[in-house]
C-alpha positions as CSV (number, residue, x, y, z in Angstrom):
1,X,26.8,25.2,40.7
2,X,24.8,27.9,42.6
3,X,21.8,29.9,41.5
4,X,23.3,33.2,42.8
5,X,26.1,32.7,40.4
6,X,23.7,32.0,37.5
7,X,21.8,35.2,38.5
8,X,25.1,37.2,38.4
9,X,25.9,35.8,34.9
10,X,22.4,36.8,33.6
11,X,23.2,40.4,34.6
12,X,26.8,40.4,33.5
13,X,26.0,39.0,30.0
14,X,23.0,41.3,29.5
15,X,20.5,38.4,29.6
16,X,18.5,40.0,32.4
17,X,15.5,40.2,30.2
18,X,14.1,36.9,31.1
19,X,11.1,35.1,32.6
20,X,11.8,36.2,36.2
21,X,8.5,34.8,37.5
22,X,9.4,31.4,36.1
23,X,13.0,31.6,37.5
24,X,11.5,32.4,40.9
25,X,9.3,29.2,40.7
26,X,6.0,30.7,39.6
27,X,4.7,28.3,37.0
28,X,1.3,28.6,35.4
29,X,-1.1,25.8,36.6
30,X,-1.0,22.6,34.7
31,X,-4.0,20.4,33.8
32,X,-5.0,17.7,36.3
33,X,-4.3,14.2,35.1
34,X,-4.7,10.6,36.3
35,X,-1.5,9.6,34.4
36,X,2.0,9.8,35.9
37,X,3.8,13.0,35.1
38,X,7.4,13.1,34.0
39,X,9.4,16.3,34.2
40,X,12.0,16.3,31.4
41,X,14.6,19.0,31.9
42,X,17.3,20.4,29.6
43,X,19.5,23.4,30.4
44,X,19.9,25.0,27.0
45,X,19.5,24.4,23.3
46,X,21.8,21.4,23.0
47,X,20.1,19.4,25.8
48,X,16.6,20.4,24.6
49,X,17.4,19.2,21.1
50,X,18.6,15.9,22.5
51,X,15.1,15.3,24.0
52,X,13.3,15.2,20.7
53,X,13.3,11.5,20.0
54,X,12.8,10.6,23.7
55,X,9.8,12.9,24.0
56,X,8.3,11.5,20.8
57,X,8.6,8.0,22.2
58,X,7.1,8.9,25.5
59,X,4.4,11.0,23.8
60,X,3.3,8.1,21.6
61,X,2.8,5.9,24.6
62,X,-0.6,4.1,24.9
63,X,-2.8,4.3,28.0
64,X,-2.1,4.6,30.9
65,X,0.9,6.4,29.4
66,X,3.0,9.3,30.6
67,X,2.2,13.1,30.8
68,X,5.3,15.0,29.8
69,X,6.3,18.5,31.1
70,X,9.4,20.0,29.4
71,X,11.5,22.5,31.3
72,X,14.6,24.6,30.4
73,X,16.9,27.0,32.1
74,X,18.3,29.4,29.6
75,X,16.4,31.8,27.4
76,X,17.6,30.1,24.2
77,X,16.8,26.7,25.6
78,X,13.3,27.8,26.7
79,X,12.6,29.3,23.3
80,X,13.8,26.1,21.6
81,X,11.6,24.0,23.8
82,X,8.6,26.1,22.9
83,X,9.4,25.8,19.2
84,X,9.6,22.0,19.5
85,X,6.8,21.3,22.0
86,X,4.3,24.1,22.5
87,X,0.8,22.8,21.8
88,X,2.0,19.2,22.5
89,X,3.4,19.4,26.1
90,X,3.6,22.1,28.7
91,X,6.9,24.0,28.5
92,X,7.9,25.7,31.8
93,X,10.9,27.6,33.1
94,X,13.2,25.8,35.5
95,X,13.7,27.8,38.7
96,X,16.7,29.1,40.5
97,X,17.9,26.5,43.1
98,X,16.6,28.2,46.2
99,X,14.5,25.8,48.4
100,X,11.4,28.0,48.4
101,X,11.5,28.5,44.7
102,X,12.0,24.8,44.0
103,X,9.1,23.9,46.4
104,X,6.8,26.4,44.7
105,X,7.8,24.9,41.3
106,X,7.3,21.3,42.4
107,X,4.0,22.2,44.0
108,X,2.7,23.3,40.6
109,X,4.2,20.7,38.3
110,X,3.6,17.7,40.7
111,X,6.0,15.3,38.9
112,X,6.0,11.6,39.6
113,X,9.6,11.5,38.4
114,X,12.2,14.0,37.2
115,X,14.7,13.3,34.4
116,X,17.7,15.7,34.0
117,X,19.4,15.8,30.7
118,X,23.2,15.2,30.9
119,X,23.8,16.6,34.4
120,X,22.2,19.7,35.9
121,X,21.8,18.2,39.4
122,X,21.1,20.9,42.0
123,X,21.3,20.4,45.8
124,X,17.9,21.9,46.7
125,X,16.2,20.2,43.9
126,X,17.7,16.9,45.0
127,X,16.7,17.5,48.6
128,X,13.1,18.5,47.8
129,X,12.6,15.5,45.5
130,X,14.0,13.2,48.2
131,X,11.6,14.6,50.8
132,X,8.7,14.2,48.4
133,X,9.9,10.7,47.3
134,X,10.1,11.8,43.7
135,X,12.6,9.7,41.8
136,X,15.3,11.9,40.4
137,X,17.4,10.6,37.4
138,X,20.1,11.8,35.0
139,X,19.7,10.7,31.4
140,X,22.1,11.0,28.5
141,X,24.5,11.6,31.4
142,X,28.0,13.0,31.0
143,X,30.6,14.5,33.2
144,X,33.4,16.3,31.4
145,X,36.9,16.3,32.9
146,X,36.6,19.9,34.1
147,X,33.1,19.3,35.7
148,X,34.4,16.2,37.4
149,X,37.4,18.0,38.8
150,X,35.1,20.8,40.2
151,X,32.7,18.3,41.7
152,X,35.5,16.2,43.2
153,X,36.9,19.3,44.9
154,X,33.5,19.8,46.6
155,X,32.8,16.1,47.0
156,X,32.0,16.2,50.8
157,X,29.2,18.7,49.9
158,X,27.9,17.2,46.7
159,X,28.1,13.5,47.6
160,X,24.6,13.4,49.2
161,X,23.2,15.1,46.1
162,X,24.7,12.5,43.8
163,X,23.8,9.6,46.2
164,X,20.2,10.6,46.1
165,X,19.9,10.0,42.3
166,X,17.5,7.0,41.7
167,X,19.0,6.2,38.3
168,X,21.7,7.5,35.9
169,X,21.9,6.6,32.2
170,X,25.4,7.6,31.0
171,X,26.8,8.0,27.5
172,X,30.1,6.1,28.3
173,X,31.7,3.8,30.9
174,X,34.1,6.6,31.7
175,X,31.2,8.9,32.6
176,X,29.7,6.1,34.7
177,X,32.9,5.8,36.7
178,X,32.9,9.5,37.4
179,X,29.3,9.5,38.6
180,X,30.1,6.6,40.9
181,X,33.2,8.4,42.3
182,X,30.9,11.3,43.2
183,X,28.5,9.0,45.2
184,X,26.0,7.4,42.8
185,X,25.7,3.7,43.8
186,X,27.0,1.4,41.0
187,X,23.8,-0.5,40.7
188,X,21.9,2.7,39.7
189,X,24.2,3.4,36.8
190,X,23.7,2.1,33.3
191,X,25.6,2.8,30.0
192,X,23.0,3.8,27.5
193,X,25.2,5.7,24.9
194,X,24.2,9.2,23.8
195,X,20.7,10.0,22.5
196,X,22.2,12.4,20.0
197,X,22.8,9.4,17.7
198,X,19.1,9.0,17.5
199,X,17.9,12.6,17.3
200,X,19.6,13.3,13.9
201,X,18.0,12.2,10.6
202,X,20.1,10.8,7.8
203,X,19.1,13.2,5.0
204,X,20.7,14.9,2.0
205,X,18.8,18.1,2.4
206,X,16.8,20.1,5.0
207,X,13.6,22.0,4.6
208,X,14.4,25.7,4.4
209,X,18.0,25.4,3.3
210,X,17.3,26.6,-0.2
211,X,15.5,29.6,1.2
212,X,18.5,30.3,3.4
213,X,20.9,30.2,0.5
214,X,18.6,32.6,-1.5
215,X,18.3,35.0,1.4
216,X,22.1,35.3,1.8
217,X,22.9,35.2,-1.9
218,X,25.0,32.0,-1.8
219,X,26.2,30.9,-5.2
220,X,25.3,27.2,-5.3
221,X,27.7,26.5,-8.2
222,X,30.7,27.4,-6.0
223,X,32.1,25.6,-3.0
224,X,30.8,26.6,0.4
225,X,32.5,25.9,3.8
226,X,30.3,26.2,6.8
227,X,32.0,26.6,10.2
228,X,29.4,25.9,12.9
229,X,29.2,26.6,16.6
230,X,32.5,28.6,16.5
231,X,34.1,30.1,19.6
232,X,36.3,33.1,20.3
233,X,39.5,33.2,18.2
234,X,38.3,30.6,15.7
235,X,36.5,32.9,13.3
236,X,39.7,35.1,12.8
237,X,41.7,31.9,12.2
238,X,39.3,30.6,9.6
239,X,39.0,34.0,7.8
240,X,42.8,34.2,7.6
241,X,43.1,30.7,6.1
242,X,40.2,30.8,3.8
243,X,40.9,29.9,0.1
244,X,40.0,33.0,-1.9
245,X,37.9,31.0,-4.4
246,X,35.7,29.4,-1.7
247,X,32.6,30.8,0.1
248,X,32.7,30.7,3.9
249,X,29.8,30.9,6.3
250,X,30.5,31.5,10.0
251,X,28.0,30.4,12.6
252,X,29.0,31.5,16.1
253,X,27.7,29.4,18.9
254,X,26.7,32.3,21.2
255,X,24.4,35.1,19.9
256,X,26.1,37.7,22.1
257,X,29.2,37.3,19.8
258,X,27.4,38.0,16.5
259,X,28.4,41.7,16.4
260,X,32.0,40.9,17.4
261,X,32.3,38.4,14.6
262,X,30.7,40.8,12.0
263,X,33.4,43.3,12.8
264,X,36.2,40.9,11.8
265,X,35.3,41.4,8.1
266,X,33.3,44.5,7.2
267,X,30.9,43.7,4.4
268,X,30.2,40.2,5.5
269,X,26.7,39.3,4.5
270,X,24.5,38.9,7.7
271,X,21.4,36.7,7.8
272,X,19.7,39.0,10.3
273,X,19.6,41.8,7.7
274,X,17.4,39.7,5.4
275,X,15.3,37.6,7.7
276,X,12.2,37.5,5.4
277,X,13.8,36.1,2.3
278,X,14.3,37.5,-1.1
279,X,17.6,37.4,-3.0
280,X,20.4,38.5,-0.8
281,X,23.5,40.5,-1.8
282,X,25.8,37.5,-2.2
283,X,29.6,37.5,-1.8
284,X,32.2,35.2,-0.4
285,X,31.7,35.7,3.4
286,X,28.4,35.0,5.3
287,X,27.5,35.3,8.9
288,X,24.5,33.3,10.2
289,X,23.6,35.5,13.1
290,X,20.2,34.0,13.8
291,X,19.3,31.0,16.0
292,X,18.0,27.6,14.9
293,X,19.3,27.5,11.4
294,X,22.6,25.7,11.8
295,X,21.1,22.5,10.3
296,X,20.1,24.4,7.2
297,X,23.5,25.8,6.9
298,X,25.2,22.5,7.2
299,X,22.9,21.1,4.5
300,X,24.3,23.8,2.1
301,X,27.9,23.0,2.8
302,X,30.5,21.2,0.7
303,X,32.7,20.8,3.8
304,X,31.6,21.3,7.4
305,X,33.9,22.6,10.1
306,X,32.8,22.0,13.7
307,X,33.9,24.8,16.1
308,X,34.9,25.3,19.7
309,X,37.5,22.6,19.0
310,X,40.4,24.6,17.6
311,X,40.6,26.5,20.9
312,X,40.3,24.8,24.3
313,X,36.5,24.9,24.7
314,X,35.7,21.2,24.6
315,X,34.2,21.0,21.1
316,X,30.7,21.0,19.6
317,X,28.6,18.2,18.3
318,X,29.7,16.8,14.9
319,X,26.9,14.3,14.5
320,X,24.4,16.6,12.8
321,X,26.8,17.6,10.0
322,X,27.8,14.0,9.3
323,X,24.2,12.8,9.3
324,X,23.6,15.2,6.5
325,X,26.3,13.5,4.4
326,X,28.8,16.4,4.8
327,X,32.5,15.7,5.1
328,X,33.4,17.1,8.5
329,X,36.5,18.6,10.0
330,X,37.1,19.1,13.7
331,X,39.9,20.4,15.9
332,X,41.9,18.6,18.6
333,X,40.0,20.1,21.5
334,X,36.9,17.9,21.5
335,X,36.8,16.7,25.1
336,X,33.1,17.1,25.4
337,X,32.5,14.7,22.5
338,X,35.6,12.5,22.9
339,X,33.8,9.2,22.5
340,X,31.7,10.4,19.5
341,X,34.7,11.8,17.7
342,X,36.7,8.6,18.4
343,X,34.0,6.5,16.9
344,X,33.9,8.6,13.7
345,X,37.7,8.8,13.6
346,X,38.2,5.1,13.9
347,X,35.9,4.6,11.0
348,X,37.4,7.3,8.8
349,X,34.3,9.4,9.1
350,X,35.8,12.6,10.3
351,X,39.1,14.5,10.0
352,X,40.7,15.9,13.2
353,X,43.3,18.5,12.6
354,X,44.6,21.9,13.9
355,X,44.7,23.2,10.3
356,X,41.0,23.2,9.3
357,X,41.3,25.2,6.1
358,X,44.1,23.1,4.7
359,X,42.0,20.0,5.4
360,X,38.9,21.6,3.8
361,X,40.9,22.7,0.7
362,X,42.2,19.1,0.3
363,X,38.7,17.6,0.6
364,X,37.3,20.1,-1.9
365,X,39.9,19.0,-4.4
366,X,38.9,15.3,-4.0
367,X,35.1,14.8,-4.4
368,X,35.3,11.0,-4.2
369,X,37.0,11.1,-0.8
370,X,34.5,13.6,0.4
371,X,31.7,11.2,-0.5
372,X,33.4,8.2,1.0
373,X,34.2,10.0,4.3
374,X,30.5,11.1,4.6
375,X,29.2,7.6,4.0
376,X,31.7,6.1,6.5
377,X,30.4,8.7,9.1
378,X,26.8,7.8,8.4
379,X,27.6,4.2,8.9
380,X,28.8,5.0,12.4
381,X,25.5,6.8,13.2
382,X,23.5,3.8,12.0
383,X,25.5,1.4,14.2
384,X,25.3,3.5,17.3
385,X,21.6,4.3,17.3
386,X,19.4,2.8,20.1
387,X,20.2,4.9,23.2
388,X,16.7,6.5,23.2
389,X,15.1,3.1,23.5
390,X,17.3,2.2,26.4
391,X,16.6,5.5,28.1
392,X,12.9,5.1,27.6
393,X,13.0,1.8,29.4
394,X,15.0,3.4,32.3
395,X,12.3,6.0,32.7
396,X,9.5,3.4,32.5
397,X,11.3,1.5,35.3
398,X,11.5,4.7,37.3
399,X,7.8,5.3,36.9
400,X,7.1,1.6,37.6
401,X,5.6,1.2,34.1
402,X,6.2,-1.5,31.5
403,X,6.6,-0.7,27.8
404,X,3.5,-2.8,27.3
405,X,1.6,-0.6,29.6
406,X,2.9,2.6,28.1
């Protein structure tokens, strides 16, 4: 939870090529405005993606309205934020949590409130916001069991930081109890559900998916399994269990693992080698080693497998694949999305197993069950949408605005 640790990780993982000025709190001047400014922060790609519907709602507000500034921590999150928002809202780099860097950053952005996606509470940020009387909130909040254990171990030190939060909108009651145990007063916590239910679109296809299939040489007449957001050890397991008559696309979660995964199967077709389109070489094995194309890949699949869940990494988000009407398989290690997976599982809208290829093979053999599973999953999404509306109201209250004003 310290910025020196983050700096070390940047160097260790080779991500030292970054916006160092921004990380040290040097932010380009922002336009003056008479409207309240909300700083909306997401750490990386997942958190930034979850801001889309919320930013759209706040951005559509009528006068006096809200001025949005979007910030991100990681390089991939910052790039994703620029893709989504550049030209609409200022996109800035979130600084290291040293007091003088945070002060410099806040002096430039001048927010009237700060909303942190999921967690990402830092002690110097909390202290500086408190001294400036800037309300600090967590939205779409969650605290995984491992994060909760780490914070509880340091509770005497982090309690003032959590107690300073003006509002916390959490995804589940369990997360709410964890925030309260760390010091957030109960009357500042509300259960809003996860905004990820709202950021997906129920669609059968995605723009650009056909071009992706063409660029890789995927045979659309043959079954395709897409394994998304995979983690270490999972790709080898999936390759070993792959039915020989089925195409498989691997999509590692972290770009620094692309070369490692490619070495597992020499001759695997790589997206990065044909980025500009044209008919690709085709084959049975594909590696999506580019960023921002997982949705297109899921749209091409006959069965989706959601990674980081067959090894103890907490799981990845299954909502997107299910929203696209794809029958979805996930592993038993999905602690980061426990409530989401439970909702799908209770409705029969997902299959949880430690033998993903056997499950995929069975689904491919029964098209009617694939379609029924996909529709049951979509029904869960329809029922659970609405978290963004509740979060919007929480932020209006923080800024002392009504939705009629905004």
